[in-house]
KOLBAPA-284614 format. One line per 3 residues: number of its first residue (from 1); for each residue x, y, z of C-alpha. Coordinates in steps of 0.25 Angstrom, whole numbers, plus 5000, padded with zeros to 4 digits. Layout:
// residues N
NUM	X Y Z; ... .
END
This chain:
// residues 390
1	4966 4913 5197; 4964 4928 5192; 4965 4931 5177 .
4	4977 4937 5172; 4974 4951 5166; 4981 4964 5162 .
7	4972 4976 5162; 4960 4967 5163; 4963 4961 5150 .
10	4966 4946 5148; 4979 4943 5141; 4977 4936 5128 .
13	4988 4926 5126; 4992 4916 5115; 5001 4904 5118 .
16	5009 4898 5106; 5016 4885 5109; 5016 4872 5101 .
19	5017 4864 5114; 5002 4861 5117; 5003 4856 5131 .
22	5012 4868 5135; 5003 4878 5128; 4990 4873 5133 .
25	4995 4872 5147; 5000 4887 5147; 4987 4892 5140 .
28	4978 4885 5150; 4986 4890 5162; 4986 4905 5157 .
31	4971 4904 5154; 4969 4901 5168; 4976 4914 5171 .
34	4966 4921 5163; 4974 4923 5150; 4967 4922 5137 .
37	4976 4911 5131; 4977 4906 5116; 4986 4895 5111 .
40	4993 4892 5098; 5002 4881 5094; 5010 4888 5084 .
43	5015 4901 5079; 5006 4901 5067; 4994 4898 5076 .
46	4998 4909 5085; 4998 4919 5074; 4984 4915 5069 .
49	4979 4917 5083; 4985 4931 5084; 4979 4935 5071 .
52	4965 4932 5075; 4966 4935 5090; 4978 4943 5095 .
55	4983 4941 5109; 4992 4949 5119; 5003 4938 5122 .
58	5008 4926 5115; 5016 4916 5122; 5024 4910 5111 .
61	5033 4897 5111; 5046 4899 5103; 5048 4884 5098 .
64	5036 4880 5089; 5036 4873 5076; 5034 4880 5063 .
67	5033 4895 5067; 5041 4897 5080; 5039 4907 5091 .
70	5049 4917 5086; 5043 4917 5072; 5029 4918 5078 .
73	5033 4930 5087; 5038 4937 5074; 5024 4936 5068 .
76	5017 4940 5081; 5025 4952 5083; 5023 4956 5068 .
79	5008 4954 5068; 5004 4956 5083; 5015 4966 5088 .
82	5007 4968 5101; 5006 4954 5105; 5017 4950 5116 .
85	5024 4937 5114; 5030 4928 5125; 5040 4917 5120 .
88	5041 4903 5125; 5055 4897 5124; 5062 4884 5128 .
91	5074 4886 5138; 5084 4883 5127; 5078 4893 5117 .
94	5077 4906 5126; 5084 4913 5114; 5071 4911 5106 .
97	5064 4919 5118; 5074 4930 5116; 5073 4931 5101 .
100	5058 4932 5104; 5059 4944 5113; 5068 4950 5102 .
103	5057 4948 5092; 5046 4954 5101; 5042 4944 5111 .
106	5038 4949 5125; 5046 4938 5133; 5050 4924 5132 .
109	5049 4912 5142; 5056 4899 5142; 5048 4885 5143 .
112	5044 4879 5153; 5037 4892 5157; 5031 4896 5171 .
115	5016 4900 5169; 5018 4912 5178; 5030 4917 5171 .
118	5023 4916 5158; 5010 4922 5163; 5019 4934 5168 .
121	5025 4936 5155; 5011 4936 5148; 5006 4946 5157 .
124	5018 4955 5155; 5017 4954 5140; 5002 4958 5141 .
127	5005 4969 5151; 5015 4974 5140; 5004 4974 5130 .
130	4995 4982 5139; 5005 4992 5142; 5008 4994 5128 .
133	4993 4996 5125; 4992 5006 5136; 5003 5014 5130 .
136	4997 5014 5116; 4984 5018 5122; 4991 5029 5130 .
139	4999 5034 5117; 4986 5034 5109; 4979 5042 5120 .
142	4990 5052 5121; 4990 5054 5105; 4974 5055 5105 .
145	4975 5065 5117; 4986 5073 5109; 4977 5074 5097 .
148	4965 5078 5105; 4973 5089 5112; 4977 5094 5098 .
151	4963 5093 5093; 4958 5101 5106; 4968 5112 5104 .
154	4964 5113 5089; 4949 5114 5093; 4952 5124 5104 .
157	4959 5133 5094; 4949 5130 5084; 4937 5134 5093 .
160	4944 5147 5097; 4946 5151 5083; 4934 5146 5076 .
163	4924 5156 5080; 4932 5168 5078; 4939 5163 5065 .
166	4925 5160 5059; 4919 5173 5063; 4931 5181 5057 .
169	4931 5173 5044; 4916 5173 5042; 4915 5188 5042 .
172	4924 5191 5030; 4918 5178 5023; 4904 5185 5024 .
175	4910 5198 5018; 4917 5190 5007; 4905 5182 5004 .
178	4896 5194 5003; 4906 5202 4994; 4907 5190 4985 .
181	4892 5189 4984; 4891 5204 4981; 4902 5203 4970 .
184	4894 5191 4963; 4881 5199 4963; 4889 5211 4956 .
187	4895 5201 4946; 4881 5196 4943; 4876 5210 4939 .
190	4872 5212 4924; 4883 5223 4922; 4894 5213 4925 .
193	4889 5202 4916; 4900 5205 4906; 4911 5208 4917 .
196	4925 5203 4913; 4929 5190 4920; 4916 5189 4928 .
199	4917 5174 4929; 4930 5175 4936; 4925 5185 4946 .
202	4913 5176 4948; 4922 5164 4950; 4931 5172 4960 .
205	4919 5175 4968; 4914 5161 4968; 4927 5157 4974 .
208	4926 5167 4985; 4912 5162 4988; 4918 5148 4989 .
211	4929 5152 4998; 4920 5160 5007; 4911 5148 5008 .
214	4923 5139 5012; 4928 5148 5022; 4914 5149 5028 .
217	4913 5134 5029; 4926 5133 5036; 4922 5143 5047 .
220	4908 5136 5049; 4915 5123 5050; 4925 5129 5060 .
223	4914 5135 5068; 4906 5122 5068; 4919 5114 5073 .
226	4920 5122 5086; 4906 5127 5088; 4899 5120 5100 .
229	4885 5117 5096; 4874 5109 5103; 4870 5096 5096 .
232	4855 5096 5093; 4852 5081 5095; 4840 5075 5088 .
235	4836 5061 5083; 4842 5059 5069; 4839 5049 5059 .
238	4853 5046 5054; 4849 5039 5041; 4842 5052 5037 .
241	4853 5061 5041; 4863 5052 5033; 4853 5052 5021 .
244	4852 5067 5022; 4867 5070 5023; 4870 5060 5011 .
247	4859 5067 5003; 4866 5080 5005; 4879 5075 5000 .
250	4874 5065 4989; 4875 5075 4978; 4890 5079 4981 .
253	4893 5064 4982; 4886 5061 4969; 4894 5072 4962 .
256	4907 5064 4966; 4901 5051 4963; 4901 5046 4977 .
259	4890 5037 4983; 4885 5039 4997; 4878 5027 5003 .
262	4872 5024 5016; 4872 5012 5025; 4863 5014 5036 .
265	4859 5003 5047; 4844 5003 5048; 4846 5003 5063 .
268	4851 5017 5063; 4839 5026 5065; 4841 5039 5073 .
271	4851 5045 5083; 4851 5057 5092; 4861 5067 5086 .
274	4863 5081 5080; 4858 5079 5065; 4864 5092 5060 .
277	4878 5089 5065; 4878 5075 5061; 4873 5079 5047 .
280	4886 5089 5047; 4895 5077 5050; 4889 5068 5039 .
283	4890 5079 5029; 4905 5082 5033; 4908 5067 5032 .
286	4901 5063 5020; 4905 5076 5012; 4920 5072 5016 .
289	4917 5058 5011; 4911 5063 4997; 4924 5072 4995 .
292	4933 5060 4998; 4926 5050 4990; 4929 5049 4975 .
295	4919 5046 4963; 4913 5032 4965; 4915 5032 4980 .
298	4905 5029 4991; 4902 5035 5004; 4894 5026 5014 .
301	4886 5032 5026; 4884 5021 5036; 4875 5021 5048 .
304	4875 5010 5059; 4873 5008 5074; 4885 5005 5083 .
307	4881 5002 5097; 4874 5014 5102; 4879 5023 5091 .
310	4877 5025 5076; 4889 5024 5067; 4888 5033 5054 .
313	4900 5030 5044; 4903 5038 5032; 4913 5030 5023 .
316	4918 5034 5010; 4927 5027 4999; 4935 5040 4997 .
319	4950 5043 4997; 4952 5041 5012; 4959 5049 5023 .
322	4974 5047 5025; 4977 5040 5038; 4986 5052 5043 .
325	4974 5061 5041; 4963 5053 5049; 4966 5058 5062 .
328	4966 5073 5057; 4953 5073 5049; 4945 5078 5061 .
331	4955 5089 5064; 4950 5103 5061; 4955 5109 5048 .
334	4961 5095 5043; 4957 5092 5029; 4962 5082 5019 .
337	4955 5090 5008; 4962 5099 4998; 4964 5114 5003 .
340	4951 5121 5001; 4942 5109 5001; 4941 5106 5016 .
343	4940 5114 5029; 4945 5103 5038; 4934 5105 5047 .
346	4923 5095 5042; 4928 5082 5050; 4932 5091 5062 .
349	4918 5096 5063; 4912 5082 5060; 4920 5075 5072 .
352	4916 5087 5081; 4901 5085 5078; 4902 5070 5080 .
355	4909 5072 5093; 4898 5082 5098; 4887 5072 5094 .
358	4894 5061 5103; 4899 5053 5091; 4912 5047 5086 .
361	4918 5048 5072; 4929 5039 5066; 4936 5039 5053 .
364	4942 5028 5045; 4949 5030 5031; 4958 5023 5021 .
367	4965 5030 5010; 4958 5026 4997; 4947 5019 5003 .
370	4939 5029 5011; 4935 5035 5024; 4925 5031 5035 .
373	4919 5041 5045; 4911 5034 5056; 4902 5042 5066 .
376	4896 5036 5078; 4885 5043 5085; 4877 5040 5097 .
379	4862 5037 5095; 4858 5045 5107; 4864 5056 5114 .
382	4870 5052 5128; 4862 5056 5140; 4874 5063 5146 .
385	4876 5070 5133; 4885 5062 5124; 4883 5072 5113 .
388	4892 5084 5114; 4883 5096 5115; 4894 5105 5120 .
END
């Protein structure tokens, strides 16, 4: 006899009844129909089984000693809300079945039952689960598509404006920077050594220079985020690249009393990637981690193999990122830093680079406990061009 399946998946079933002969007979006959069937003799055992190994459908007898079916149903719906429950009642206790439906049961049957009738109810309950899962996936898909469309529209606008804006801003910035340098050279001349409030003028010029550098950095990041450049692939020793990057940022971390440690699997040797772009990614993420981690904190860089890829994880013990911000941190110009301290382009550029390198990047964070960025990169470029060289 053919197996009973819905969408090529076996129904996972649990029969709960204290009548051993009835329970075992029904379970045996359902297993012959291809249904993966477990058994429990009490409500307590039912809940223990569900805790360890959830099922799709529970066939639950109402009349049981200790914890009866209605009480068991309450616990199931509270702890396993997606599990469908079919109640079994005696002819004289059909009201229990009605009460069960009010509590959340899928349906009820009266004993003695016909196997085909029970089988039909089980399949209906499972099909309901499948439909609800499909609806959930469709809703998630639509939400993701909407987010992608919003991001695409932003990127289109950003790409159109970036080059022109950067050019228009860089020209006056160059004039301001040159004029500032000229004014500083005049202030350094001997005849102005005793100039009143000379220190105030020097401080003001220093602020102008910092402002120019910040504006220039923003335009460079803006151009880097939309400019399409080919990836220059080469064989890269990841351990050396991580060592080099950590070395560049070690002094800044030490000044904040933040420790940077490395946990590198000896099996990790080399991969084919763009070392310059990957270094930029590491600098961006580790710098953010240093800024987010307080004195006495720690940043851990981990390298380990994952199937045919390499996983590089940067984990800090910093302040963490609020849950409502996690989906926004890769958007252009979004920043959790105070005004004037962040451009909001660092992580946007970082994800763009990882995408172009054929990799993936995920982030996990908990407030007060820290943040973890995990990058997965292919060991070798795909023969058909897995790495984006557009």
